[in-house]
C-alpha positions, -999 to 999 in steps of 0.1 A, spaced: -147 -139 -39 -166 -111 -57 -180 -78 -44 -177 -79 -6 -172 -53 21 -139 -34 20 -126 -19 52 -102 10 53 -82 12 85 -84 45 104 -54 47 127 -54 85 128 -32 92 98 -39 88 62 -59 100 32 -89 79 42 -116 99 25 -101 100 -9 -95 62 -9 -131 57 4 -145 79 -23 -125 61 -50 -141 27 -40 -175 43 -39 -169 57 -73 -164 22 -87 -195 10 -69 -180 -10 -41 -192 -14 -5 -167 2 18 -165 14 54 -140 32 76 -128 9 104 -122 30 135 -114 1 158 -98 -33 154 -131 -49 160 -145 -32 130 -123 -54 109 -144 -84 118 -172 -69 97 -152 -66 65 -139 -91 39 -110 -71 26 -86 -47 43 -70 -15 30 -42 3 49 -35 37 34 -11 62 49 9 94 47 35 107 71 60 90 93 65 52 96 74 57 132 42 76 140 21 51 121 36 21 138 30 38 172 -6 44 163 -11 8 150 4 -5 182 -15 17 206 -48 13 188 -45 -25 189 -44 -28 151 -11 -45 147 -21 -78 162 -55 -78 144 -39 -70 110 -14 -99 114 -42 -122 124 -65 -113 95 -37 -116 70 -29 -150 84 -65 -160 80 -63 -152 43 -82 -119 41 -71 -98 10 -50 -69 21 -40 -38 2 -13 -13 14 -12 21 -2 19 44 0 30 43 36 8 12 38 34 -5 16 64 7 36 50 -6 69 50 -41 55 88 -42 55 111 -51 83 124 -17 91 123 20 80 151 45 83 126 73 86 127 96 117 157 79 132 146 44 123 118 21 135 107 -15 132 77 -22 110 54 -51 105 81 -74 91 58 -92 67 84 -87 39 121 -87 45 139 -55 37 143 -19 45 128 14 37 154 41 28 155 78 20 159 90 -15 193 106 -21 213 119 -50 225 151 -67 197 169 -84 170 146 -72 139 164 -60 126 149 -27 98 141 -22 90 125 -55 58 141 -65 40 134 -97 36 107 -123 60 79 -129 59 44 -145 56 10 -130 74 -18 -148 63 -54 -141 90 -78 -129 66 -106 -119 38 -116 -142 3 -125 -130 -1 -100 -101 -39 -97 -98 -38 -59 -91 -25 -52 -126 -50 -73 -146 -60 -54 -177 -34 -26 -171 -6 -25 -197 30 -28 -184 48 5 -180 17 26 -173 19 58 -152 7 62 -117 8 91 -92 35 91 -65 41 113 -34 69 100 -11 104 107 3 113 71 12 114 40 -9 112 3 -4 142 -18 -14 139 -44 -41 127 -76 -25 133 -100 -54 108 -126 -44 78 -104 -36 84 -73 -57 60 -74 -86 65 -39 -99 95 -14 -99 99 23 -105 130 43 -112 136 76 -94 174 78 -90 172 42 -78 151 13 -89 127 4 -60 97 -17 -52 66 2 -62 43 -29 -62 44 -60 -40 25 -93 -39 28 -119 -12 -1 -144 -13 -31 -124 0 -10 -93 7 -7 -67 -20 7 -32 -18 17 -2 -40 38 29 -33 17 51 -56 -17 64 -49 -43 46 -70 -71 69 -58 -52 97 -75 -41 78 -106 -72 83 -127 -82 53 -149 -53 30 -142 -58 36 -104 -95 29 -106 -89 -3 -125 -64 -14 -99 -88 -8 -70 -115 -27 -90 -91 -56 -94 -85 -56 -56 -122 -56 -49 -126 -88 -70 -101 -108 -50 
């Protein structure tokens, strides 16, 4: 599809400006979408996020974003979830007492646990490919490092998991389902590999 307008969803929580600046850095047209109607003016959608799944789902529902996101994904618009934006694609999260999520991918989001494991996971970790051909990772060698900040992890999906990371448990760190792609790490904070991943998304 080439270089088209990328829209970053602003639902009131997320590191919007750093993601926006990263796309601008690689020379892409990008805008912050402050209403669901703004998504009609973009060709690709990015859902970043930090914080609680429950709070994010409440904001998406109250802001009218949930229905629009599902509609646009159904129409074939490329979609990229980042960090919490990956977790929200799953059926359910255990965070904050538990909540239902977008249910685009079957599975649950669980808390890290284990003796000696520092939570949240903060810092660099590797992503190992388990499904070849994911367009996000074109030109990025397998096993490269990316920057993570999170306390909850997405269970391995099998069918849709395209990358995994080990932090006390092996979990889904990259996902690919048709036009829906998502990563647990922060590409906007992952230096050259992250910029390459965002560039790959912009070319879908």
